[in-house]
N, C-alpha and C positions, 0 to 999 in steps of 0.2 A: 436669853437662855442660851447656853452653849450647845453646840452640835457635837455629838460624839461620833467618832469614826467607826465604821464597821470592821476595820482591819484590826487584828490583834497585834499587839506589840511583840516582835520577835527580835531577839538580840542577834548580833553578828555571828555568834557561835552557832545559834540555831539555824541561821540561813545557810550555813556551809555544811550542815550535817547531811548524812546519807538519806535520812527520811525526808528532809526538805527538798533535796535534789530529786528524789523519787516522786514527791507530790507535784513538783513543777513539771517533771517529764510527763506525768499522767495528764496534767491539765493541758499541756501542749499537744500531746499525742494520744488520743483516745484509743488507738489501736492496742496500746499496752494493756488497757483495761478489758477490752472485749475480744479483739482479734487474736492476740497472742495466746490467751488461754484456750480459745476455740481451736486454733490450729494445733496446739500442743495435744489436746484431747484427740483430735482426728488422727494425727500421726501416731500417737501411742496406741490408739485403738486399732490402727492398721497393723502394727506389729503383733498385737495380741491376737487379732483375728487370723493373721497368717499362720501363727503357730497352732491355733485351734483347728483351722481347716486342714493343716498338714496331719494333725493327729487323727482327724476324721477319715481322711483318705488312707492313712496307714492302717487303721483298723479295718477298713473295707478291703484293702489288699490282703490282709492276713486272713480274712474270712473267705474271700473268693480267690482261688488260685487257678491258674490255667493247667488243664490236664494234658499230659503227653498222649500221643497216639496209642501207645501200649496200654496206658491206664484206661483210656476210653474204650478200648476193645475188651478189657477185663470187666468193665462195668456192665456192658451189654451181654446178655446170655447167649444170644445167637448172632454173632457178628457175621455179616455177609458183605461182600463187595457190591457196591451199587454203581451201575453204569446207566447213564441217562437213555441210551439207545434201547437197552433191554426194558427199562421201565416204560418207555413210550410204546413199544410194541405190546407189552403186557396190558397196558391200559387201553390201547386201541382194540385189542382182541376182546376185551371184556365188554365193550360197548360198540354198538353199531352207530357210527358217526354220520352216516349218510341218510338214515331213515329216522327222522325225528319230527315231532310236532310241537308247536308252541302252545302252551296251555296257560290259562289265567289261574292265579292262586285262588284257592277257596276262601271266601269271606266268612267272617263270623255272622251269626244272625243279627240283623239290625244294622250292620255296618254297610255304608254306601259302597257300591262296587265301582263307582267312577264312570258309569255309562249314563247317558242322558236319555 
């Protein structure tokens, strides 16, 4: 009984066609099948996401704008100049900082107070 070959017959014209060259290149270099499409998708996605992110930040910048000093004073009803020295003296006068006692916080009923 004769043994049949598993190879298909291809004419010389078929062997030099673009499709045959492409099939041979894929067989020799599997990067063309898997790696090249993967890298193409990653790079194309990078460009798309860059534009999408830029749109997001532009929208945020349109919504939030920096106010000038004059606009800030017009927003507040009673604008007053704040000096840290005056504020410190005012807070110090309100409280007696030298006479104080440390107190434990009140616990809820049934809550352990942390003492043994």
